C-alpha positions as a Markdown table, in Angstrom:
| # | Residue | x | y | z |
|---|---|---|---|---|
| 1 | Met | -44.0 | -20.7 | 89.2 |
| 2 | Glu | -44.8 | -24.6 | 88.6 |
| 3 | Arg | -47.0 | -24.3 | 85.7 |
| 4 | Arg | -44.1 | -22.0 | 84.0 |
| 5 | Val | -41.4 | -24.7 | 84.6 |
| 6 | Glu | -44.0 | -27.3 | 83.1 |
| 7 | Leu | -44.4 | -24.8 | 79.8 |
| 8 | Ala | -40.4 | -24.9 | 79.2 |
| 9 | Arg | -40.1 | -28.3 | 79.6 |
| 10 | Arg | -42.5 | -28.9 | 76.8 |
| 11 | Ser | -41.2 | -26.3 | 74.5 |
| 12 | Pro | -38.7 | -28.0 | 71.9 |
| 13 | Lys | -34.8 | -27.0 | 72.5 |
| 14 | Gly | -33.6 | -24.0 | 70.3 |
| 15 | Thr | -37.0 | -22.6 | 69.6 |
| 16 | Gln | -37.8 | -20.6 | 72.2 |
| 17 | Gly | -38.3 | -16.9 | 71.2 |
| 18 | Met | -38.1 | -17.6 | 67.3 |
| 19 | Pro | -40.7 | -15.9 | 65.2 |
| 20 | Glu | -43.2 | -18.3 | 63.8 |
| 21 | Arg | -42.1 | -17.1 | 60.4 |
| 22 | Arg | -38.5 | -18.4 | 60.2 |
| 23 | Lys | -40.1 | -21.7 | 61.8 |
| 24 | Thr | -41.7 | -23.2 | 58.2 |
| 25 | Gln | -41.2 | -22.1 | 55.0 |
| 26 | Arg | -44.3 | -21.2 | 52.8 |
| 27 | Pro | -44.6 | -23.8 | 49.7 |
| 28 | Glu | -46.6 | -21.1 | 47.7 |
| 29 | Ser | -43.5 | -18.2 | 47.9 |
| 30 | Ala | -41.9 | -18.1 | 44.0 |
| 31 | Asp | -38.4 | -18.4 | 43.0 |
| 32 | Arg | -36.5 | -15.5 | 43.0 |
| 33 | Arg | -34.3 | -16.2 | 39.3 |
| 34 | Thr | -35.7 | -14.0 | 36.7 |
| 35 | Phe | -33.6 | -15.6 | 33.9 |
| 36 | Pro | -33.0 | -19.3 | 33.3 |
| 37 | Arg | -29.9 | -20.5 | 33.7 |
| 38 | Pro | -27.9 | -20.8 | 30.7 |
| 39 | Pro | -27.1 | -24.5 | 29.5 |
| 40 | Leu | -23.5 | -26.2 | 30.0 |
| 41 | Trp | -22.8 | -26.2 | 26.2 |
| 42 | Leu | -23.6 | -22.5 | 25.5 |
| 43 | Asn | -20.9 | -21.3 | 28.4 |
| 44 | Leu | -18.7 | -23.6 | 26.6 |
| 45 | Leu | -19.1 | -22.1 | 23.6 |
| 46 | Leu | -18.8 | -18.2 | 24.9 |
| 47 | Leu | -16.0 | -19.3 | 26.5 |
| 48 | Gly | -14.1 | -20.8 | 23.9 |
| 49 | Leu | -15.1 | -17.7 | 21.8 |
| 50 | Gly | -13.5 | -15.4 | 24.1 |
| 51 | Leu | -10.2 | -17.2 | 24.2 |
| 52 | Ala | -10.3 | -17.9 | 20.5 |
| 53 | Gly | -10.5 | -13.7 | 20.1 |
| 54 | Val | -7.4 | -13.5 | 22.7 |
| 55 | Leu | -5.1 | -15.6 | 20.6 |
| 56 | Phe | -6.2 | -14.0 | 17.5 |
| 57 | Ala | -5.3 | -10.5 | 18.5 |
| 58 | Arg | -2.3 | -11.8 | 20.2 |
| 59 | Phe | -1.2 | -13.2 | 16.8 |
| 60 | His | -2.6 | -9.9 | 15.0 |
| 61 | Arg | -0.2 | -8.0 | 17.3 |
| 62 | Asp | 2.5 | -10.5 | 17.2 |
| 63 | Arg | 2.4 | -10.4 | 12.9 |
| 64 | Val | 2.1 | -6.4 | 13.0 |
| 65 | Glu | 5.2 | -5.6 | 15.5 |
| 66 | Ser | 7.3 | -7.9 | 13.7 |
| 67 | Ser | 6.1 | -6.3 | 9.9 |
| 68 | Tyr | 7.0 | -3.0 | 11.6 |
| 69 | Ala | 10.3 | -4.4 | 12.7 |
| 70 | Asp | 11.2 | -5.5 | 9.4 |
| 71 | Val | 10.5 | -2.2 | 7.8 |
| 72 | Leu | 11.8 | -0.4 | 10.2 |
| 73 | Thr | 15.3 | -2.6 | 9.7 |
| 74 | Gln | 15.0 | -1.9 | 5.8 |
| 75 | Glu | 15.1 | 1.6 | 6.7 |
| 76 | Gln | 18.0 | 1.5 | 9.2 |
| 77 | Arg | 20.0 | 0.1 | 6.5 |
| 78 | Thr | 19.2 | 1.6 | 3.3 |
| 79 | Thr | 20.1 | 4.9 | 5.1 |
| 80 | Thr | 23.3 | 3.4 | 6.7 |
| 81 | Asp | 24.0 | 2.4 | 3.0 |
| 82 | Val | 23.6 | 5.6 | 1.8 |
| 83 | Lys | 25.7 | 7.4 | 4.8 |
| 84 | Ala | 28.4 | 5.2 | 3.8 |
| 85 | Met | 28.6 | 5.4 | 0.5 |
| 86 | Lys | 28.5 | 9.5 | 0.6 |
| 87 | Glu | 31.5 | 9.5 | 2.9 |
| 88 | Glu | 33.4 | 6.8 | 0.5 |
| 89 | Leu | 32.5 | 9.3 | -2.4 |
| 90 | Ala | 33.4 | 12.4 | -1.0 |
| 91 | Lys | 37.2 | 10.4 | -0.4 |
| 92 | Met | 37.5 | 9.6 | -4.2 |
| 93 | Asp | 38.9 | 12.6 | -6.9 |
| 94 | Leu | 36.1 | 11.9 | -9.3 |
| 95 | Ser | 35.2 | 14.1 | -12.4 |
| 96 | Arg | 31.5 | 15.0 | -12.5 |
| 97 | Gln | 30.7 | 12.6 | -14.9 |
| 98 | Glu | 32.6 | 9.7 | -13.1 |
| 99 | Leu | 30.8 | 10.8 | -9.9 |
| 100 | Glu | 27.4 | 11.0 | -11.3 |
| 101 | Arg | 28.0 | 7.2 | -13.0 |
| 102 | Glu | 29.3 | 6.0 | -9.6 |
| 103 | Leu | 26.3 | 7.3 | -7.9 |
| 104 | Asp | 24.2 | 6.0 | -10.1 |
| 105 | Gly | 25.0 | 2.3 | -9.8 |
| 106 | Arg | 25.3 | 2.5 | -6.0 |
| 107 | Met | 21.7 | 4.0 | -5.7 |
| 108 | Lys | 20.1 | 1.2 | -7.7 |
| 109 | Phe | 22.2 | -1.0 | -6.1 |
| 110 | Ala | 20.7 | -0.1 | -2.6 |
| 111 | Gln | 17.2 | -0.4 | -4.1 |
| 112 | Ser | 17.8 | -3.8 | -5.3 |
| 113 | Leu | 18.9 | -4.6 | -1.6 |
| 114 | Lys | 14.5 | -4.3 | -1.3 |
| 115 | Ser | 13.6 | -6.0 | -4.1 |
| 116 | Glu | 13.5 | -10.4 | -4.5 |
| 117 | Asn | 15.4 | -10.2 | -7.6 |
| 118 | Phe | 19.0 | -11.7 | -8.3 |
| 119 | Tyr | 21.7 | -9.6 | -9.2 |
| 120 | Leu | 25.4 | -9.0 | -9.6 |
| 121 | Ala | 27.5 | -6.3 | -7.3 |
| 122 | Val | 31.2 | -5.7 | -8.3 |
| 123 | Asp | 32.9 | -4.0 | -5.2 |
| 124 | Thr | 36.2 | -3.1 | -6.6 |
| 125 | Asn | 37.3 | -1.5 | -3.5 |
| 126 | Ala | 36.9 | -4.9 | -1.5 |
| 127 | Arg | 38.1 | -7.1 | -5.0 |
| 128 | Lys | 34.6 | -9.1 | -4.5 |
| 129 | Leu | 32.0 | -10.3 | -6.6 |
| 130 | Arg | 28.9 | -11.1 | -5.1 |
| 131 | Phe | 25.4 | -12.6 | -6.1 |
| 132 | Tyr | 22.3 | -11.3 | -4.6 |
| 133 | Tyr | 18.7 | -12.1 | -4.2 |
| 134 | Gly | 17.0 | -9.0 | -2.4 |
| 135 | Asp | 19.7 | -8.2 | 0.5 |
| 136 | Arg | 20.7 | -12.0 | 0.9 |
| 137 | Val | 24.6 | -12.6 | -0.6 |
| 138 | Leu | 24.0 | -16.4 | -1.9 |
| 139 | Arg | 27.2 | -16.3 | -3.5 |
| 140 | Glu | 30.9 | -14.5 | -3.0 |
| 141 | Gly | 34.6 | -15.0 | -4.5 |
| 142 | Asp | 37.4 | -12.4 | -5.1 |
| 143 | Ile | 38.1 | -10.8 | -8.4 |
| 144 | Thr | 40.9 | -9.2 | -10.1 |
| 145 | Val | 39.9 | -6.0 | -11.4 |
| 146 | Gly | 41.6 | -5.3 | -15.0 |
| 147 | Glu | 43.4 | -1.8 | -14.4 |
| 148 | Gln | 43.3 | 1.2 | -16.5 |
| 149 | Ala | 45.6 | 0.9 | -19.6 |
| 150 | Thr | 46.4 | 2.9 | -22.6 |
| 151 | Ile | 47.8 | 0.5 | -25.3 |
| 152 | Thr | 50.2 | 1.6 | -28.2 |
| 153 | Gly | 50.4 | -0.3 | -31.0 |
| 154 | Pro | 53.2 | -0.8 | -33.5 |
| 155 | Ala | 51.5 | 1.5 | -36.2 |
| 156 | Gly | 51.3 | 4.2 | -33.5 |
| 157 | Lys | 47.5 | 3.0 | -32.7 |
| 158 | Thr | 46.4 | 3.3 | -29.2 |
| 159 | Trp | 43.4 | 1.5 | -27.2 |
| 160 | Thr | 42.6 | 3.3 | -24.0 |
| 161 | Phe | 40.5 | 1.2 | -21.5 |
| 162 | Val | 39.1 | 3.1 | -18.3 |
| 163 | Pro | 37.4 | 1.5 | -15.0 |
| 164 | Val | 33.5 | 1.5 | -15.8 |
| 165 | Lys | 31.3 | 2.0 | -12.9 |
| 166 | Gly | 27.4 | 2.0 | -12.8 |
| 167 | Ala | 24.4 | -0.2 | -13.5 |
| 168 | Phe | 24.1 | -2.5 | -16.6 |
| 169 | Lys | 22.1 | -5.5 | -18.2 |
| 170 | Ile | 24.1 | -7.9 | -19.2 |
| 171 | Glu | 24.4 | -8.1 | -22.8 |
| 172 | Ala | 25.3 | -11.8 | -23.5 |
| 173 | Lys | 26.9 | -15.1 | -21.4 |
| 174 | Val | 29.0 | -17.7 | -23.8 |
| 175 | Val | 30.9 | -20.9 | -22.2 |
| 176 | Asp | 33.9 | -21.9 | -24.0 |
| 177 | His | 33.9 | -18.7 | -26.0 |
| 178 | Arg | 35.7 | -19.0 | -29.6 |
| 179 | Trp | 37.9 | -15.6 | -28.9 |
| 180 | Lys | 39.0 | -13.7 | -31.9 |
| 181 | Val | 42.3 | -12.1 | -30.8 |
| 182 | Pro | 41.9 | -8.3 | -30.6 |
| 183 | Asp | 45.2 | -6.5 | -31.8 |
| 184 | Trp | 45.5 | -4.4 | -28.6 |
| 185 | Ala | 46.0 | -7.9 | -27.0 |
| 186 | Tyr | 49.0 | -8.7 | -29.0 |
| 187 | Ala | 50.2 | -5.3 | -28.4 |
| 188 | Met | 49.9 | -5.3 | -25.2 |
| 189 | Thr | 52.3 | -8.1 | -24.8 |
| 190 | Arg | 54.6 | -7.1 | -27.3 |
| 191 | Gln | 53.7 | -9.8 | -29.3 |
| 192 | Pro | 53.8 | -9.2 | -33.4 |
| 193 | Val | 50.1 | -8.9 | -34.7 |
| 194 | Pro | 49.5 | -11.5 | -37.3 |
| 195 | Gln | 48.0 | -10.9 | -40.7 |
| 196 | Gln | 45.6 | -13.1 | -39.8 |
| 197 | Pro | 44.1 | -13.0 | -36.1 |
| 198 | Ala | 44.1 | -16.4 | -34.3 |
| 199 | Val | 40.8 | -17.4 | -32.9 |
| 200 | Ile | 41.6 | -19.3 | -29.2 |
| 201 | Glu | 38.8 | -21.4 | -27.2 |
| 202 | Gly | 38.4 | -19.7 | -23.9 |
| 203 | Gly | 40.5 | -17.2 | -25.1 |
| 204 | Leu | 38.6 | -15.0 | -22.8 |
| 205 | Gly | 38.2 | -17.9 | -20.2 |
| 206 | Lys | 35.9 | -20.4 | -20.2 |
| 207 | Tyr | 32.7 | -18.3 | -18.8 |
| 208 | Val | 32.1 | -14.5 | -20.1 |
| 209 | Ile | 29.4 | -12.3 | -19.1 |
| 210 | Phe | 29.2 | -9.0 | -21.8 |
| 211 | Leu | 28.6 | -5.9 | -20.7 |
| 212 | Pro | 27.7 | -3.0 | -22.7 |
| 213 | Asn | 30.7 | -1.4 | -24.7 |
| 214 | Gly | 33.1 | -4.0 | -24.2 |
| 215 | Tyr | 33.2 | -4.7 | -20.7 |
| 216 | Val | 33.0 | -8.2 | -19.6 |
| 217 | Ile | 33.0 | -10.5 | -16.5 |
| 218 | His | 35.2 | -13.6 | -17.1 |
| 219 | Ser | 37.2 | -16.5 | -15.6 |
| 220 | Pro | 41.0 | -17.3 | -16.3 |
| 221 | Pro | 41.7 | -17.3 | -20.0 |
| 222 | Ser | 43.0 | -20.6 | -21.6 |
| 223 | Glu | 46.6 | -21.1 | -21.9 |
| 224 | Gly | 47.1 | -20.7 | -25.1 |
| 225 | Ser | 45.7 | -16.7 | -24.9 |
| 226 | Pro | 48.2 | -13.8 | -24.9 |
| 227 | Leu | 45.8 | -12.7 | -22.2 |
| 228 | Lys | 47.3 | -13.5 | -18.7 |
| 229 | Gly | 45.1 | -12.2 | -16.6 |
| 230 | Pro | 41.9 | -9.6 | -16.8 |
| 231 | Lys | 40.5 | -7.7 | -20.0 |
| 232 | Pro | 41.8 | -3.9 | -19.2 |
| 233 | Gly | 39.4 | -2.1 | -17.7 |
| 234 | Ser | 37.2 | -5.6 | -16.8 |
| 235 | Phe | 36.9 | -8.2 | -14.1 |
| 236 | Met | 38.2 | -11.9 | -13.7 |
| 237 | Ala | 36.3 | -14.1 | -11.6 |
| 238 | Ser | 37.1 | -17.9 | -10.6 |
| 239 | Glu | 35.6 | -20.4 | -12.8 |
| 240 | Ala | 34.0 | -22.0 | -10.1 |
| 241 | Asp | 32.2 | -19.3 | -8.7 |
| 242 | Leu | 30.9 | -17.9 | -12.4 |
| 243 | Arg | 29.8 | -21.7 | -12.9 |
| 244 | Ala | 27.8 | -21.8 | -9.6 |
| 245 | Ile | 26.0 | -18.5 | -10.9 |
| 246 | Trp | 25.7 | -19.2 | -14.1 |
| 247 | Pro | 22.0 | -20.9 | -14.4 |
| 248 | Arg | 20.8 | -17.9 | -12.3 |
| 249 | Ile | 21.9 | -15.0 | -14.8 |
| 250 | His | 20.2 | -14.1 | -17.9 |
| 251 | Lys | 20.4 | -11.5 | -21.0 |
| 252 | Asp | 18.6 | -8.2 | -20.5 |
| 253 | Gln | 17.5 | -9.1 | -17.0 |
| 254 | Thr | 20.1 | -9.5 | -14.9 |
| 255 | Gln | 21.1 | -6.5 | -13.2 |
| 256 | Val | 24.8 | -5.4 | -12.4 |
| 257 | Tyr | 26.2 | -3.1 | -10.1 |
| 258 | Ile | 29.7 | -2.1 | -10.5 |
| 259 | Phe | 30.8 | 0.8 | -7.7 |
């Protein structure tokens, strides 16, 4: 019994019953890692590439969504315009030829909303002249529409002016035009027709846009003109509105839509 107590005292504390293999580590044991640890710069590079990929994917997704939203908006707007156009035309009492001109002008106008061009639109119902770039209205102003008229001269000669509708190119634009007063202008105001017609500067207005078949968009006539309002069947806009858009409209290039 005394011998057992003595052996217990000589044994180090906490080593009783511990297997011999756990007391020491074998110096000849191999490292369990089979691949070397990558350097820090490589970890940072991979992390940066991954982050860049995530950011680019998000950017690409947002761009696609934005583009699709624009296309969808364009389609919805055009569909709405065409529907409103058909409803409005259904209420009009138009002949087949008039309906074709009206529809042609409105359809071409709807197509121009998707373009990147400057053009003019004359809305005879709202009595507005609008200057567009694509689908953006850059300038809007009131207009006076020359009414349909049949004018009879002193010798029984007649002149008929009917409202014009459709899509047209600008044939000319002039400033301070010297207007040779036609016979119908005197007959319309019940003035005697002189043997030598007068030539009046600004007789049609300071700014005049000539359209096919003698139709015009003009500013208010000068005081000396026998014309006191819009030319019959044509359109009169303010001098300020025409002056503002003047540099951006060009012969044979700028389209005019009248509906």
